[in-house]
N, C-alpha and C positions, 0 to 999 in steps of 0.2 A: 178783720176777716181771717178765717182759718187758712193757713197755707197747706198745700199738699206737697210732701216730700216724696220724690220718686227715686228709690234706691236701686241701683244696678249692682247686685252682689258679685257679678262676674268681673266687674271692672278691675283692671290691674291684677289680673289672674287671681281673683277672689280676695285680694287684699282689702277691697272696699268693704266687703262683708265683715272682715275682722276689725276694721276701723269704725264700723258704724256706731258701736257704743260710745266711742269718743265723740263722734259727730253729733249724736243724739244729745249727749251731755252739753256740748257746746251750744246747740240751738236752744236748749232749755235754759241754760245759764244766761243767754242773750235775751230771753223773754219772747222767743218766737213760738207762737201757738201753731201746732201742725198736726196733721194726720199723715201716716206713713203708708205708702204703697210699695211693695217689693216686686220687682220683675222676677217671674218664675221660669222664664224661658227666653231664649234669644229672639229678639224682635217684638217682645211684649211691651216695651216702653212706649212706643208710639201710641198704642191703644190706651195705656194707662194715663198718658198725658192728655189725650183727647177727652177721655172720660172725666178727668179732673177739671179741665177747662169748661166742659159742658155743664158740670155740676156746680160751677161758680167758685171753685177754690181759687184763692188769690192771696199771695203769689203762688206760683208753681216753682218748686226748688228741685233742681237736678243734682242728685248725689251720685257722682261717678266721674267718668272722664269725658273726653271730647266727644266720643261716640254717643254717650248718654245724653249730653247736651243737644247734639244734633237730632237725636230721636225725639227728645222732649219738644224741641222746636217744631218738628214735623207733626207731632200730635196736636200741639196748640194751633198750628195752621189748619189742620183738618177740622178742628172744632170751629174755627173762625170762618171757614169756607172760602176766604179770600184774604189777601194782604192789603185790602183797601185801607185798613186801619192798623196801627202797630199791635203786635202780639205782646203778651206779658201782663205784668212784670215777671221776669225770670230771675231766680236766685241760683247761685252755684255753691255747692259744697264739694270741694275738689278732692276726689278719691281716686283719680286715674293715675296712670303711670307717668305721662308727660304733662298733662294739664295745660296744653298749648294755649287755649283761649284765655285761661286765667292769667298766664304769663303775658300774653299779647295785650290784655286789657289792664294790666297792672293790679289785678286782684291778688289778695293774699292767699298763699297755699296753707298757712296755718289755719286749722279748723276753727279755733276760737275767734280768730280775727275774721274769718270768712262769715261766721254766724253773726258777728257784730255788724258787718257790712249790710247784711240782709235786714237785721233789726233796725238799723239806722234809717232804712227806707228811702235812700237817695238813689235816683235812677238816671240813666242816660239812654239815648236811642242809638242803635247801631244798624248797619245794613244787613239784609238777609239775601243770600244768594240761592240760586236754584240750578241744579243739573238734572235734566230730563224731568222726572216727577219727584225729585227729592230736594228739599230745602237744606241749606247748611249755613253755618256762620263762621267757620274757620278756614277750611281748605278742602279742595277737591282736586283730583288728578286722574290722568290716564297715562299709559306708557310705563316708563321705568319705575316711577314712584310707587304706584299701587302694585306693580310686579314685586317690588321689594317687600311690600306689605304681605303678599302671599308667602314669601319666604319667612318673614318675621312670625307669622301665625304658626309656623311649624317648629319654631324654636321654643322649647319648654323648660330647659334647664338653666336658662340665663334670663335675668330680669332687667328692667330699666332701660336706660339709654344704650347700654352696651348691646342689648338685643337688636335695637334698631341699626346700629353700626355694622354688626356682623351680617345682618340681613342685607344691608346695602352692598357689602362686598360680594355676597353670594349672588345677588341680583346682577351686579355689574359683570361678574364672571360669565353669566349666561348671555349677556349682551343682546337683550331683546331689542328689536327695532321695527318700525312700521313706515309705510308711506301714508301721507296725510294730505287732506285738503282742509284748510282752516280759513274761515271768513269771520271778520268782525267789522263793526262800524268804523270805517276808515282804513281798512287794510285786509290783506289775505296772504296766505302762504300755501304753496304746494310743493311737496318734496319729502325727503326722508326725515324721520322723527325718532328721537330717543325718548323725549319726555315732554309733557305739557302739564303745568300745575296752575290751578286757578284759585287764587287766594282772596280772602276777605281780610286776612291779617298776614303778617310776615312769617311767623314761626310755625313749623309743623314737625312732628316726630321728635320733639324735645330739643333738637339741636340744629335742624335744617331750616334755613331761611330761603325757602323755594320761591317766594315772591317778596323780596326784601323791602319793596317800597309800597306794599299794600296798606291801605288805610280803611278801617271798617266804618268810617263816617263820610267817605268822599263820594258815595253814590256810584262807584265804578268797580267793575271786576278788574283785578290786576292779575295778568297771567304771564308766565314765563314759558318759553318753548325753545327747543333747539335739537341739534343732532351732533353727536360725536362719533366719528367713523371708526374708532378703535376702543378696545378695553383700556388701553393706556390713557386715551383722551378722556374717558369717563372717570378713571381713577384720579386724573389730574383735576377734574372738576369737583370731585367729591369733597375735599377739604374746603373748597371755596363756597360750597353750599352752606357752610357753617358760619359764613361771614355776613353780618347784617349790613355792613356799610361798604367802604372802599375795598376793592379786591374781591367782590362777590363774583360768583360763577357767571352772572349775567353780563359781565364785562368781557368774557372770553369769546373767541371767534366762534360764530355759529350759534350763539345763545342770545336770547332777546327777552325783554320785559315790556309789556304793553298794557295800557289802560283802555277799557272799553265797556259799554253797557250790555253788549250782546256778543256771544261767541258761539260759532258752530264748528264742530270737528267731525270729519268723516275719515275713517281709517280703512286701509285696504284689507285688514284682518282684525279679528277680535283682540281687545286688550282688556285686562282688568281695569276697573275704575272704582274710585271711592269718593265718599263725602264724609268729612269729619272723621276719617280713619275707618269708616265702616264700608267694606267692600260691597259692591252690587253683587247679587247672587249669580249673575251671568256676566261673561265677558262681552264687551260692547264694541260696535263699529261706528256708532253715531251718538254724539253727545251735543246737547244744546244747553247753553248757559245764559242766564239773565240775572239781573240784580234788582232788588226792591229797597230803595234807599230809606234808611231810618225806620225800619219796620219791626225792630225788636227792642222792647223796653227791658233793660237789664239793670240789676242793682250794682252800682259802682261806688267807690268812696268819693265823698265830697261834692256831690251833685245835687240836683233839686229833689225835693222830698216827694215820695209817692204816698198818696192818700187813698186807700181803697174805699 
């Protein structure tokens, strides 16, 4: 069956468009038969993915970064109408700046190798998360993390991971904070808040392990939250957000990591929020999270074979 490749030319500051000829050659060399759809404006990918799924294209291949993958999943979910059955299969051609989901799942960043994974047709099922009306597969957050994203989007002269780090410093200097009421199955928290990050996987932003123990196959949201009462306290936490194991920021006073199936967040004032790196158009005071276990079929190396 013919695949549909959905290309986000804006991904990685237009670098994905420049790399598309290489990606196209890789797919053809791997023997993947496909038609190409190119996003022509911000927000168009969801509709392109929905149309592709309704038209029977299989698999659907996201060519871009983490935001592109998230939008493709949302389009597939729209076409399906529900997540009673797994979505997909989904293939990934990594053309983003950080490619967090690719790293988290052990997929290759090399385009030829990525195309070969798709051509091999071996898949696995991972969990799908939802924040309000958006599905996501890697990470979502409110508070400081998406506040940093608003800073990062304004930096145009610097690329790659350095841009994320500079944005983090700028965000910490502003020291945004909120009061929150959080409730989840088995617990609650009311008080001051610097950040809350809700992960399906550990890594986000290329270097930050905001939910270091997240597992995309465990059927649980993994969320971290906490409060640091000074800029110094936040700067002390920053390098420890880059540690996936012992010494992580979640071991610091006032920081926590929790597993749950549901999470509700009520803030005293609006906060930016994102799913898979894509900001909500408006700042939010209320966020509702849930998880759908093993609802995305995705091409990964060395697993069972997909037969369309």
